[in-house]
N, C-alpha and C positions, 0 to 999 in steps of 0.2 A: 429766925425771922426777921425780914428787913423794918428797920425802924422807921415810922411814918417822918414825912418831910412838910414842913408846915413853913415853906421860904416865902410864898406871899399872900398869905391866908389872913385873912383877918382873924381877930380874937373869935369872934362868934361861930366862925367856920372852922377854924383849928378846933372848937369844939364838938362840933358835930361829928369831924373824923375822930376824935377821942372815945367817942362812944362805942365805934367797931369790937376793939377790943373787951369789952363786956357782953357785947352781940355773939362774938364768936363759938361760943359752946352752943347757945341756941340755932345760929346757924349750921352748926356742923352738924345737929341731929337732922335738921331739914333735909342735907344735903345728903346725909347718909340714907334716910329713909326714901329719899327720890330716886339714890340710886339703886338700894334694894327690889324697887316697884316701878321699873322702866316699862312705858307703854309704847307701841310701835305707831306710825304715822295715822292720823286722824281718828287714834281711839285713847287720846290722852287725858280720858274723861277724869280719873283721879288726881293728875297731878294740876290741868286747870282747876280744880276744885279747892286743890290746896292755894294754889297762888289767888285764887277769885277771894276766899274766907280770908286769906291776909290780908289783902288790900282792902278790905272791908272794913275788917278792924282796925284800918289807919285811918279809915276818913277819906278813904278814893270811891268815887262813883263808878261802878263796877259793871261790867255788859259780859255777858257769858254767851258760849256757843254762838261766836261770832265766826263764819265759815265753818260750822261743824262744831269745834271745840273752843276755839281762840277763845282769850280773855284781853277785854281793854279795861283797862282803870286810868282815869281819870282824877286830878285833883288840881284846882282852881286856887289860884292863890292871888288873885289881884289881876292887874295889867301888865302885861310882859309876853314875852317869846314862849310860844309853845313847843316843847321838846316831845318829840318819839323815843322814847326807850325800850329797846327790844330783846325777847330771850324768846328763843325756840326750846321746844319742848319734848319733842318726840325723841325715842329711842330706836334702837338698828334690832332686825332679825339675824343677831349675831350669839353666840353661846361663851358666856363670859370664863376665861381661863386665867384668870388674875389671881385667884388663891386669897383675896383678901375673904378677913372676915366678914365684909358688909357686902359681897358678891351678888349678884342677881342670879335669880333661879327660875325666873319667871319663864313663862313662855306663853305661845298663843298664835293667832293665824293671821297670815300676813296678806298682802293684796292681793298676792295671786291664789290664795286660799289654800298656801301650804302652811304646815304646824311647825312651826319653827320656836328657838330659845329666844330672847330677848334681855340686852344690854344697853347699858348707857356706855356705848363706845366710841363717843364723841363728844362727852362734855356737857351735854347738854341738860344734866343736872345740875352742874356748877352755874349756867348761864339763869335760871330757874334762881337759884337761890340767891342769884348775884342781885337781880332785880326785886328780889322781893325785900332782900335786906334795903336796898336803895331808897326803897319806895317807902320802907318806914322812917330813914332815917331823915328823909325831905319833909315827910308829913310831918315829924315832930321838931323842924327846923325851919317852919313857914314863916319866921321872922328874920331870916337870913336871905330869901329870895322870893319874887313877885314872877308871874306868869302861870305858866300850864304846865305841868307833866300828864304825857300820856304814856303809861305802860303796857305795851302790848307781847301778850304770852299768848307764842303765836305756834299751830301746831304745823305737822307736815313738812318741816323744812328739807327731812331727807329725802323725801320722793319730789319736792321741787312744789308742791301741788297748795302749801299752807298760805302764803301770802297771796297766792293768787285767790285762795277759797274767802280768804277774811275781806280782800278787795272785792271782790263779787259781789257780798254779801250785806255790800254800800256805807265800807268804812270810810271813804271819801266823802259821801253826801251825811253820812251819821257824826262824825267825830271833826274836832275843830283840826283846820289845815295849819302841820307843824309848821314849825320855821326851821327846824331840822333835823334830820331822822337820824337816832345816834344806835350802834351793835358794835359786840363783843363777842368773842370766840375764844376759847381755850386750845391751845395747840403745844407741840414739842418743840418749845424754846425753854430756856432755864427759867425756874418757878421764880415768881418775882418781877420778870421782867416783863414790858410792855413794846410790841411792834407796831408798825403802823407804815401803809404807803398810799401817797398822793395817786390819785388818776387811777390806772387799772391794779384792782388789788385784786382781783381774784377771776378765775376762767369763766367763760360760759360752758356751758354742757349741754349735749342732749343725747338721750337715751330713748334706742330703738326698740322693738321686739318685732322681729322679723319671720314668718312661717315659711318654710323650704317644703316644696312638696315633691316626691317621688312616686315611686309604686311597689308596692311590698310583696315580697315573695317567698318561700323558704330558705334558709340559709345555705341548703345545697344546691339552690336553681339560681344563683346570682344573676343569670342571663337573662331570667321573666322579671327583673327589677329594675328600676330606676333610684338607687342607692341613695335615699338621702344622708345618711351618716358621710359617707365619701364626698357626696356633696358642701355638706357642712364644715368639716374637714377643710377642704380643699379651700373654700371660703375665706374659712379662716384664717390658713397660711397666708395667703393672697392678700386681706386686708392689714398684713404687718410692712405692705410696701407702701401705703398710703405716705404714712410720716416718713419713712427711709427714703421713698423715692417720688414724692408727689409735693413735700412741704421740703421750703427753702429754708436752708442751714441757719438763718438769722430769723425765721419765724420758728414757731412749735406750735406741736398737738400732739394729743394722745390720744390712740383708738383701743379700747379695750371689750374684747368679749369675754363676760361674765356669765355668759350660761348655755351653754351648748347640751339641750337634751333631743333623744330620739329613742324610742322603741324601751322592751322592756325584757325581750328574751334573747339569750345569746344564738340563737340557732334561724330567729325569726328577722326578717331586714322589714323593716318599719315602712312607712309609708310618710311620714312626715318630718320633720326636723325644728327645731326652737332655736332661735339665736336673739340674746338679747345681749345691747351693745351700748357703750357708753365713749362719746366725743366729747374732747375739751378743746378749748383754741383760747386765742387772746385780742385776736383779731378780725373781724366781720368778714372780711375778704377770705381770712384762711378755713374761716367756720363753713364758707356757703361753697369753697372747694373740694374741702375734706367730703363735706357728707355727701355732695355730688360724686366725689370717688368712690366712697363706702357703697352709695346704691348701684353704682355702676358695673363694680364689681360681684357685688353678691347678685345683680341680674344676670352678670354675662356667666356666672358658673352655675348658675341655675339653667342657662340656655346651652350653656357648652355639655349638661351633663341630659341634657333630653329631658327636663322638667315639664309635667304635662300641661302646668300652669305657671304663670309669673309665682315671683314671691308677695306673701303680703307683709305691708310695711304699718306698723300703728306704735306713735309716739308715747312712752311710758312718764318721761319728765325732759323738761326744758329749762335751763337755768339762763339767765341774763349775764352778762359780764359785772362783776362787780364795779363799779366806779366810784371812787371816792374824790368830791370836790374837792379842789386845790385850797381854797381860801379857808374853806370849813374845816378841813383837815388842819391846814394851818391854826386856826382859832381852837380846834379841841386838843391839840398836841401841845398848844404851849400851856392851857391850863392843867393837864396831865403833868408835863414835864417841870411846871411848878410844884408842883405836889411830890413828885418823885424826886425830882433831879434828873438832868438830861442824862446819867449814865446810864439810868434806868430805862429811859425810852428812847427806842430804837427804830430805826428805816430797817425794814424787810424787802425782802424780793416779792414779786408777783405770787400767788399762792396758784396750786393748778385744782386745788379743790374747789368748789364752786359753792352760790349761797342765793336763796330767794330773797334775802334781805332788801337788795336794791330796787327790788319792785315798787316798796312804800314810798320813796323817795320819788320815782319817775311816775306814779298817780298821783302825786299831790303836786309836782314840778317843783321839789324842794330837792334843796343839796342834802347828799348822805355820806355818813364817815361811820366804817368799820375799820376795828383794829381786832389785834390778836392778846391775849393774855398765855403768857408762858406758863406748863403745868409740869414740865420734867424735872427730874432731880438734876442739880446741876454738875453734879460730880459724872453722871451718866450720862448726858448730854455733853459733856467736853470728853468722853471716852468715844463716843458715838462720831464725833466731828474729825476726833484724830486719829482715832484705831484704823483697823482694817476690816472689821464688822460692823455698820451703818444699821442694821438692824438689831441690834441690840437695844435700840431704844424705838418702844413700840409706838405706833403712831396712830390717829384717829382711825377707827373703824378695824383695830386690831382687837381681837379677842382678848390681847393681853394688854390694853391702854387703858392707865388708871392713872389722872394726874394725881402728884401730888397732894394732901389735902393742905397743909400747911408751907408755902405764904399762899399757897394757888386760892383760897378762899379771900382772907383778905384782900388781895392784889386786887381781884376782879370787883369785888366792891368800892374799894378805893377808885380805880381808875372811872368806874361809871358814874361815882359821886363828882367826882372832880371833871371828869368830862362835862355832866351835866351843869355844873358850876359854871365852867365856863363859857355857856348859854343862859344861864340864870341869871347870870350877873349883869 
């Protein structure tokens, strides 16, 4: 475990960080419990209840069911800045294959009505535990800061709906305007390290559901059909050319077809096919062009197949670019570097993953800062970087993804507390 650093902390603040050691056994129990009991997006009733009860215990004014299952906990401590600290709560429809003795065996029904296994495959169980811990520490150290702490436990980040739901439920009018919005996420970096990127930090993401229409027939009489399976397969293959032939080398984009569903029997040509696809970009002009190209190809393949009617489109989710304010990032990173030392706080490349965290800052027109916490075994991480097989390091959303418990648990608490103090000071 990395030794804490108190390079520029006053003695009273250093004493607060020293309390983390005694809290770790209790925090570990909370984390393991959350990991065993993940909940799908907009279904985080149990998780929200645990967070709300904890924050009430430590003197926060707690507002529940914000945006369905969200929790907003506020602690006022005199005049000063208002800092928003955010943690997302939802798990994923993934069957856990980590082999851990605390692995999830939960099941449920997802937003598409499908029976699924559920796993915390993205580390949101860490995020909730970290924020609960920081809430307690700041509550017990009210003589070391002034201002207001607003802890936001957000639902449905994985489907890009949670932040919008909370904002639609009146967050901007109901709660104090933050001075800054702060958030963090565990990723495959060496455990104990913190990564940040000023400016564009994470990609925008657009997810669509597309229904393709054909004409069904017996498998022995394809001449009587308009085969939506062939139409869908041709569409998927042609979509691979969007990035390779329509996006400049200096730019980047990802087009992924994650779902292709059609038919039930081997000798029946169905009359419909369903695609669900995800598009990720870092620039608005690239996003516009890629989305237009994707639609053009889907429409053209349907027309080329003689489809009886055009495809139907619906938006599943939409994530904005995550943009870290330059000045706010510098201030936050300075606070974390002062505690950890600069060797543990590093710049990272923009991530191709996406977040809805930035919507809070945009809604209030205040700066946002989002950083990442390493959760991977350092030796395994190094081997993945230098070896021939980078897949040996499980990543977020993998059924094998399991951040190491220590020092990840402590590092996330320390990082968020140091970031908070960099503004509450």
